[in-house]
C-alpha positions, 0 to 999 in steps of 0.5 A: 538755122544754119540756112538763115545765118548763111542767108544773112551773111550772103545778103551782107556780102551782096550789099558790100559788093553793090556799094563797092561797084556803085562807088567805082561807077561814080568815080569812073563817071566823074573821071569821064566827065573831067576827061580832056580837062586840066584837073587840079585837087583843092580842098572844099568846105564840107561843114561850116567853119566858124570865124576863129577856128584853127587851121590845124583842126579843120581836117574833118570839115573839108574834103579834097575835090577834083575840079577843072583848073579853070575854076580854081581860085588863085589862092585855093588850098591843096595842102592843109599844112599851109594853114598851120598856126593860122585861124579863120578870119571869117565864117566859111560855108559848105561848098566854097573853096578853102582859100589861104587868104581867109586865114590869118595869124591869131594875133591879127584876128585878135587885133580885129576883135569886134569892130567898134562903130564910131558914135553916131554912125548907123550900120547897113548891110548890102548884098553884092555880087562877088566882083562888086565887093573885091571878090569877097576878100573884104575883112571887118576893119577895112575901109572902102569907097562906095560907087553908085551906077544908074541906068537912064531914067525912063517913063511915060510922057503926058499925051501931047507934050514934048518927050522929056530928055532922058538921063544918061547912064552914070557912075560916081564915087559917092562915099569915101573911106566907109568902115566895113564892120562885117562880111559874110560869104564870098564864093559860090558853087559852080556845077561840074559835069558828073553823076552826083552833085555832092561829088562833082560840085566845085567852087569858083570866085562868085556868088553874093557877099553880104557887107555891113557898112557903118555910115552916117544917116544921110549916107544910109539913105544914099546907099539904100537908094542906090541898092534899090534903084541902081548898082553898087560897087565897093573899092578898097580905099585905105586911109592914105588914098586921095579923094580928089579927081572924081566926077560923075561919069557918063558915056560922054565923059569917060573918053575925055 
């Protein structure tokens, strides 16, 4: 009986020692992987944080992570006290850096509320790379200008006919002051060399942002066509921004 007890105790001790050694190895391997890099510590979301969550109560849903300074977001959070008295302005997903710009005063969030869509408008969502949507920093209630870019059209000419003229690359601001009603996402994981993905994954601005826009029926068609056959960009366009001075841009016109 005593031998059995001694065996169990020994097994528990060996397991504890093994765990300690493994953790020490992982930490040292992580440090070796970051050797020669300027390293910073920032908070990364480890468990989903819903819109409206208090900055005072998210400690259990984030973790402090080492990552190279070159992938640190300009507004990353390294001290949770910076979020005291604020709430999350958007849903935050695991893997993204904790950004101070994604937290606002409670009254600011209350003022946003559920965005009222003007009567007669439709809503359409587009998935855009972060740099095409202001780095993912759009908020519901913002207004944006929508730009569409297209590559030259290409196709087969019928046999015996003269080659058709090819359209040029083009870009144009097609819609003004479009209401943003919802924004999801905004940052994406960036792999940092290391032994295990969970402990060596950092975040940097990037990834896709899902933006929902409220527009009339004709504008929905234009947005969907551009998203399907070209490229979309969004530019922040407040109510005071002028709308004149735009024209279709090609390689020939941008130098004029």
